[in-house]
TISE-338247 format. One record per residue (C-alpha): residue number from 1; residue in one letter; x, y, z. Coordinates in steps of 0.25 Angstrom, whole numbers, plus 5000, padded with zeros to 4 digits. Layout:
<atoms>
ATOM     k   r      u      v      w
ATOM   NUM   A      X      Y      Z
...
</atoms>
This chain:
<atoms>
ATOM     k   r      u      v      w
ATOM     1   M   5540   5426   5525
ATOM     2   R   5535   5414   5518
ATOM     3   R   5521   5415   5525
ATOM     4   F   5521   5430   5522
ATOM     5   L   5523   5428   5507
ATOM     6   I   5512   5417   5507
ATOM     7   L   5502   5425   5514
ATOM     8   L   5506   5437   5505
ATOM     9   I   5503   5429   5493
ATOM    10   V   5490   5424   5498
ATOM    11   S   5485   5438   5503
ATOM    12   I   5489   5443   5489
ATOM    13   F   5481   5432   5482
ATOM    14   V   5469   5433   5491
ATOM    15   A   5468   5448   5491
ATOM    16   S   5470   5449   5476
ATOM    17   P   5459   5458   5471
ATOM    18   L   5459   5451   5458
ATOM    19   Y   5457   5437   5465
ATOM    20   A   5446   5443   5474
ATOM    21   Q   5440   5450   5462
ATOM    22   T   5440   5437   5454
ATOM    23   E   5433   5429   5465
ATOM    24   E   5423   5440   5468
ATOM    25   A   5420   5441   5453
ATOM    26   L   5418   5426   5452
ATOM    27   R   5408   5427   5464
ATOM    28   K   5400   5438   5458
ATOM    29   R   5399   5431   5445
ATOM    30   I   5394   5418   5452
ATOM    31   D   5384   5427   5460
ATOM    32   S   5379   5434   5448
ATOM    33   L   5377   5421   5440
ATOM    34   E   5370   5414   5452
ATOM    35   A   5361   5426   5452
ATOM    36   S   5358   5426   5437
ATOM    37   I   5356   5411   5438
ATOM    38   E   5346   5412   5449
ATOM    39   K   5338   5423   5441
ATOM    40   E   5338   5414   5429
ATOM    41   E   5333   5402   5437
ATOM    42   K   5321   5411   5441
ATOM    43   E   5318   5414   5427
ATOM    44   L   5319   5399   5423
ATOM    45   A   5310   5396   5434
ATOM    46   K   5300   5406   5429
ATOM    47   L   5301   5400   5415
ATOM    48   K   5299   5386   5419
ATOM    49   K   5287   5391   5428
ATOM    50   N   5281   5399   5417
ATOM    51   K   5283   5388   5406
ATOM    52   A   5291   5397   5397
ATOM    53   S   5295   5393   5383
ATOM    54   K   5306   5382   5382
ATOM    55   Q   5314   5392   5374
ATOM    56   S   5314   5402   5386
ATOM    57   L   5317   5391   5396
ATOM    58   V   5329   5386   5388
ATOM    59   N   5335   5400   5386
ATOM    60   S   5334   5403   5401
ATOM    61   L   5340   5389   5404
ATOM    62   A   5351   5392   5394
ATOM    63   R   5354   5406   5401
ATOM    64   Q   5354   5399   5415
ATOM    65   I   5363   5388   5410
ATOM    66   E   5374   5398   5405
ATOM    67   K   5373   5405   5418
ATOM    68   R   5375   5393   5426
ATOM    69   N   5386   5389   5418
ATOM    70   A   5393   5402   5421
ATOM    71   L   5390   5401   5436
ATOM    72   I   5396   5387   5435
ATOM    73   A   5409   5392   5429
ATOM    74   A   5410   5403   5439
ATOM    75   R   5408   5393   5450
ATOM    76   D   5418   5384   5444
ATOM    77   K   5428   5396   5444
ATOM    78   Q   5424   5399   5458
ATOM    79   I   5427   5385   5463
ATOM    80   K   5440   5385   5456
ATOM    81   Q   5444   5398   5462
ATOM    82   L   5440   5393   5476
ATOM    83   N   5448   5380   5474
ATOM    84   S   5460   5388   5470
ATOM    85   D   5459   5396   5482
ATOM    86   I   5458   5383   5490
ATOM    87   N   5470   5378   5484
ATOM    88   K   5478   5391   5487
ATOM    89   A   5472   5391   5502
ATOM    90   Q   5477   5376   5504
ATOM    91   K   5490   5380   5499
ATOM    92   R   5491   5392   5508
ATOM    93   V   5487   5383   5520
ATOM    94   G   5497   5373   5516
ATOM    95   E   5508   5383   5515
ATOM    96   L   5504   5390   5528
ATOM    97   S   5503   5376   5535
ATOM    98   Q   5518   5373   5531
ATOM    99   E   5522   5387   5536
ATOM   100   L   5515   5384   5549
ATOM   101   D   5522   5371   5551
ATOM   102   S   5536   5377   5548
ATOM   103   L   5533   5389   5558
ATOM   104   E   5528   5379   5569
ATOM   105   N   5540   5370   5567
ATOM   106   S   5550   5381   5567
ATOM   107   C   5543   5388   5579
ATOM   108   G   5543   5374   5586
ATOM   109   R   5558   5372   5584
ATOM   110   M   5561   5386   5589
ATOM   111   V   5553   5384   5601
ATOM   112   R   5560   5370   5604
ATOM   113   E   5573   5376   5602
ATOM   114   A   5571   5388   5611
ATOM   115   Y   5566   5379   5622
ATOM   116   R   5578   5370   5620
ATOM   117   N   5587   5382   5621
ATOM   118   Y   5580   5388   5633
ATOM   119   R   5582   5375   5641
ATOM   120   N   5597   5374   5638
ATOM   121   T   5599   5389   5639
ATOM   122   N   5588   5399   5644
ATOM   123   T   5587   5413   5638
ATOM   124   L   5594   5420   5650
ATOM   125   S   5606   5411   5649
ATOM   126   Y   5606   5413   5634
ATOM   127   I   5606   5428   5636
ATOM   128   F   5616   5429   5648
ATOM   129   S   5626   5419   5643
ATOM   130   S   5630   5430   5632
ATOM   131   T   5644   5433   5632
ATOM   132   S   5642   5448   5629
ATOM   133   F   5631   5458   5630
ATOM   134   L   5630   5459   5615
ATOM   135   E   5628   5444   5614
ATOM   136   M   5617   5445   5625
ATOM   137   A   5610   5456   5618
ATOM   138   N   5610   5447   5605
ATOM   139   R   5605   5435   5612
ATOM   140   V   5593   5443   5618
ATOM   141   V   5590   5449   5604
ATOM   142   A   5591   5434   5598
ATOM   143   L   5581   5429   5609
ATOM   144   R   5571   5441   5606
ATOM   145   A   5572   5438   5591
ATOM   146   A   5570   5423   5593
ATOM   147   T   5557   5426   5602
ATOM   148   V   5552   5436   5591
ATOM   149   Y   5555   5425   5581
ATOM   150   R   5547   5414   5588
ATOM   151   K   5535   5424   5591
ATOM   152   G   5535   5427   5576
ATOM   153   Q   5535   5412   5572
ATOM   154   I   5524   5409   5582
ATOM   155   D   5516   5421   5576
ATOM   156   K   5518   5416   5562
ATOM   157   I   5513   5402   5566
ATOM   158   V   5500   5408   5572
ATOM   159   A   5498   5417   5559
ATOM   160   T   5501   5405   5550
ATOM   161   R   5491   5397   5558
ATOM   162   E   5481   5408   5556
ATOM   163   D   5484   5409   5541
ATOM   164   I   5481   5394   5540
ATOM   165   R   5468   5395   5547
ATOM   166   R   5463   5406   5538
ATOM   167   E   5467   5399   5526
ATOM   168   Q   5460   5386   5530
ATOM   169   Q   5448   5394   5533
ATOM   170   S   5448   5400   5519
ATOM   171   L   5451   5387   5513
ATOM   172   S   5438   5381   5520
ATOM   173   R   5430   5393   5515
ATOM   174   K   5435   5391   5501
ATOM   175   R   5432   5376   5501
ATOM   176   E   5417   5379   5506
ATOM   177   E   5416   5389   5494
ATOM   178   V   5421   5379   5484
ATOM   179   A   5410   5369   5490
ATOM   180   I   5399   5379   5489
ATOM   181   A   5403   5383   5475
ATOM   182   K   5404   5368   5470
ATOM   183   K   5390   5366   5476
ATOM   184   K   5385   5378   5468
ATOM   185   L   5392   5374   5456
ATOM   186   D   5386   5360   5456
ATOM   187   S   5372   5366   5458
ATOM   188   Q   5374   5375   5446
ATOM   189   R   5378   5364   5437
ATOM   190   A   5366   5355   5441
ATOM   191   K   5357   5367   5438
ATOM   192   M   5363   5369   5425
ATOM   193   R   5362   5355   5421
ATOM   194   E   5347   5355   5425
ATOM   195   E   5345   5368   5417
ATOM   196   R   5352   5362   5405
ATOM   197   D   5343   5349   5406
ATOM   198   L   5331   5358   5406
ATOM   199   A   5335   5366   5395
ATOM   200   K   5338   5354   5386
ATOM   201   A   5325   5348   5390
ATOM   202   T   5318   5361   5386
ATOM   203   I   5325   5362   5373
ATOM   204   R   5320   5348   5370
ATOM   205   Q   5306   5352   5372
ATOM   206   M   5307   5364   5364
ATOM   207   S   5299   5365   5351
ATOM   208   Q   5307   5367   5338
ATOM   209   K   5302   5381   5337
ATOM   210   E   5307   5384   5351
ATOM   211   K   5321   5377   5348
ATOM   212   K   5322   5386   5336
ATOM   213   V   5320   5399   5344
ATOM   214   Q   5329   5393   5355
ATOM   215   A   5340   5391   5344
ATOM   216   S   5338   5405   5339
ATOM   217   M   5339   5412   5352
ATOM   218   A   5351   5404   5356
ATOM   219   E   5358   5408   5343
ATOM   220   H   5354   5422   5346
ATOM   221   E   5360   5422   5359
ATOM   222   K   5373   5417   5353
ATOM   223   R   5374   5429   5343
ATOM   224   L   5381   5442   5346
ATOM   225   N   5373   5453   5351
ATOM   226   S   5381   5463   5342
ATOM   227   A   5380   5475   5333
ATOM   228   I   5390   5472   5322
ATOM   229   A   5385   5483   5314
ATOM   230   E   5389   5493   5325
ATOM   231   L   5402   5486   5327
ATOM   232   R   5405   5487   5312
ATOM   233   K   5404   5502   5313
ATOM   234   I   5414   5502   5325
ATOM   235   T   5424   5493   5318
ATOM   236   K   5424   5501   5305
ATOM   237   G   5438   5505   5302
ATOM   238   N   5444   5497   5314
ATOM   239   K   5459   5493   5311
ATOM   240   S   5461   5484   5323
ATOM   241   G   5462   5470   5318
ATOM   242   D   5460   5474   5303
ATOM   243   G   5468   5462   5298
ATOM   244   F   5455   5454   5300
ATOM   245   S   5447   5452   5287
ATOM   246   A   5436   5443   5281
ATOM   247   T   5447   5433   5277
ATOM   248   T   5453   5431   5291
ATOM   249   H   5454   5417   5295
ATOM   250   G   5461   5407   5303
ATOM   251   L   5458   5414   5316
ATOM   252   R   5458   5408   5330
ATOM   253   L   5444   5405   5336
ATOM   254   P   5440   5416   5346
ATOM   255   V   5437   5405   5357
ATOM   256   A   5450   5399   5363
ATOM   257   G   5449   5384   5360
ATOM   258   G   5435   5386   5354
ATOM   259   K   5428   5379   5343
ATOM   260   V   5418   5384   5333
ATOM   261   V   5404   5377   5334
ATOM   262   R   5397   5385   5324
ATOM   263   Y   5399   5395   5313
ATOM   264   N   5388   5404   5308
ATOM   265   A   5393   5414   5297
ATOM   266   N   5401   5425   5305
ATOM   267   T   5399   5418   5318
ATOM   268   A   5406   5406   5325
ATOM   269   E   5401   5399   5338
ATOM   270   I   5413   5395   5346
ATOM   271   V   5414   5386   5358
ATOM   272   G   5425   5386   5368
ATOM   273   S   5428   5382   5382
ATOM   274   N   5424   5389   5395
ATOM   275   G   5433   5401   5397
ATOM   276   A   5439   5400   5383
ATOM   277   N   5445   5414   5378
ATOM   278   I   5438   5422   5367
ATOM   279   T   5449   5428   5358
ATOM   280   A   5448   5438   5346
ATOM   281   I   5450   5432   5333
ATOM   282   Y   5458   5443   5327
ATOM   283   E   5464   5456   5332
ATOM   284   G   5455   5468   5333
ATOM   285   K   5447   5478   5341
ATOM   286   V   5436   5475   5351
ATOM   287   V   5424   5483   5347
ATOM   288   R   5413   5478   5357
ATOM   289   V   5412   5470   5369
ATOM   290   S   5398   5468   5374
ATOM   291   R   5389   5459   5382
ATOM   292   N   5379   5450   5374
ATOM   293   K   5365   5454   5378
ATOM   294   I   5360   5440   5376
ATOM   295   N   5370   5431   5384
ATOM   296   N   5377   5442   5392
ATOM   297   K   5391   5437   5386
ATOM   298   Y   5401   5446   5380
ATOM   299   D   5403   5449   5365
ATOM   300   V   5416   5455   5359
ATOM   301   Y   5417   5461   5346
ATOM   302   I   5431   5463   5339
ATOM   303   A   5434   5471   5327
ATOM   304   H   5445   5466   5318
ATOM   305   G   5446   5478   5308
ATOM   306   E   5432   5479   5304
ATOM   307   Y   5428   5465   5306
ATOM   308   I   5422   5461   5319
ATOM   309   S   5423   5448   5327
ATOM   310   S   5413   5445   5339
ATOM   311   Y   5414   5436   5350
ATOM   312   A   5401   5433   5358
ATOM   313   N   5398   5426   5371
ATOM   314   L   5411   5429   5379
ATOM   315   S   5410   5428   5395
ATOM   316   D   5420   5439   5397
ATOM   317   V   5429   5448   5388
ATOM   318   C   5443   5454   5390
ATOM   319   V   5442   5465   5379
ATOM   320   K   5434   5477   5378
ATOM   321   K   5430   5487   5367
ATOM   322   D   5441   5493   5359
ATOM   323   D   5451   5483   5364
ATOM   324   T   5461   5478   5353
ATOM   325   V   5463   5463   5353
ATOM   326   I   5473   5454   5346
ATOM   327   K   5470   5441   5339
ATOM   328   N   5466   5430   5348
ATOM   329   Q   5466   5439   5360
ATOM   330   K   5456   5435   5371
ATOM   331   I   5444   5443   5372
ATOM   332   G   5435   5435   5382
ATOM   333   T   5430   5422   5386
ATOM   334   I   5420   5412   5381
ATOM   335   A   5406   5412   5387
ATOM   336   S   5396   5401   5389
ATOM   337   M   5384   5399   5381
ATOM   338   V   5372   5388   5382
ATOM   339   N   5370   5380   5370
ATOM   340   P   5355   5381   5367
ATOM   341   S   5355   5367   5361
ATOM   342   T   5362   5359   5373
ATOM   343   M   5361   5369   5384
ATOM   344   N   5375   5366   5387
ATOM   345   V   5384   5378   5390
ATOM   346   E   5395   5381   5380
ATOM   347   Y   5406   5391   5379
ATOM   348   K   5405   5398   5365
ATOM   349   I   5406   5412   5358
ATOM   350   L   5400   5417   5345
ATOM   351   F   5410   5423   5337
ATOM   352   A   5407   5432   5325
ATOM   353   I   5415   5439   5314
ATOM   354   H   5409   5451   5307
ATOM   355   S   5413   5458   5294
ATOM   356   P   5414   5473   5293
ATOM   357   N   5404   5472   5281
ATOM   358   P   5390   5468   5287
ATOM   359   K   5387   5461   5274
ATOM   360   V   5398   5451   5275
ATOM   361   T   5397   5440   5284
ATOM   362   L   5410   5433   5288
ATOM   363   K   5411   5418   5292
ATOM   364   A   5417   5416   5306
ATOM   365   S   5421   5402   5301
ATOM   366   N   5431   5408   5291
ATOM   367   L   5439   5415   5303
ATOM   368   F   5444   5402   5309
ATOM   369   K   5447   5394   5297
</atoms>
C-alpha cells in the first residue's frame, strides 16, 4: 500500500500538466533567446566588418547583453529546476531501496520458515493430520493463501527493482542535462563579459558628440511609449481610486525593496532586485497594458480617479485592461535594463504620474515623501 501511494504521488507530480507546461515554457523561452542571440551575433559581426559607427555598435552590444542576461536567468532557473528534480528522484530511489530491502528480508524470512516447517512437517502430513474435514479444508485454503501471498511478495520485489532501475536511469539523464546546461551557462557568461568589455572600450573611444547622441538615445529608450492625451480622454469621469489627488503623499514605492536613483519632474527611475514585484501605488483601474516598441517590455497604466500612474519596463504582468486594483497590489515583475554608461545589467522601472490637466506637471518625488 505504501509503495502504491508513493508511486501515485510521483505519477501525479510527473504527469502534472502545470509542471510539464512550466518546464516546456522554460525550454521554449531558452530556445527563443538563443535564436535571437544568434541573429544579433550575425548583426554584430556585420557591424564590425563594415566598421559601423561606434554608437550603432554600442547600441547593438547593449541589446545583446540584455538578451544574454535574460538567457542566463532562464538557464539558471532551468538548472535549479533540474536539481530539484534530481533531489526528488534521489529521495524516491532511497525510499524504493528501503522498501526493496524490507520486502526481500520479509520474503527471505518467509522462505526460511516455510523450508523449516516443510522439513519438520511436510504439506501432506499437515493436511491429513487434520482432525476434521472442516479443519482440512481450512488448512488447504491457508496453504493456497500463503502461496498466493508469497508470489505477490516476489512480484512486488521484481516490480520495485524495475522502478529503481527506471528512477536511476532518469536520475542519470537529469544529471547529464545539468552538466550540459551549466556548460552553456558558463559560455554565455563568458560571452557577455567579452561584449561588456568591448562596449566599454568602444564608449571610451567615442567622441563627445557621439556620447551625447548615445546618452540621448538611452534616455529615449527609458521613456514611456505612451499616449497620455488619449488616456486622459478615457479616464475622464473615472471614479475608481478617485481618493487620489495632487496632494497625495507617503505612498510606498512601486518596486518591492526598491530605491529611487533619479527623479525628473513627474518621473522616477527606481531600481530593485531581479524578480522584484511591481505594485500599484494606489487603488484604481487598469486603463492600458502594452508592449513597449523600443525594448519589447511591458508598460502598465492605472487610472486613480482622473490621475494616471504609469510603470514602464516590466518583464511580465498579472493584470489586464479594465481590472480594478487595490493599493500595493502586484501588477507585474521588474525587468532588466542595460546601463549605457557602465554596460552593466540593472533591474529598474521608469515610474511616472500624470495630472488630468496636461498643463499641470506633478512631481513624482512628492508621492513618496
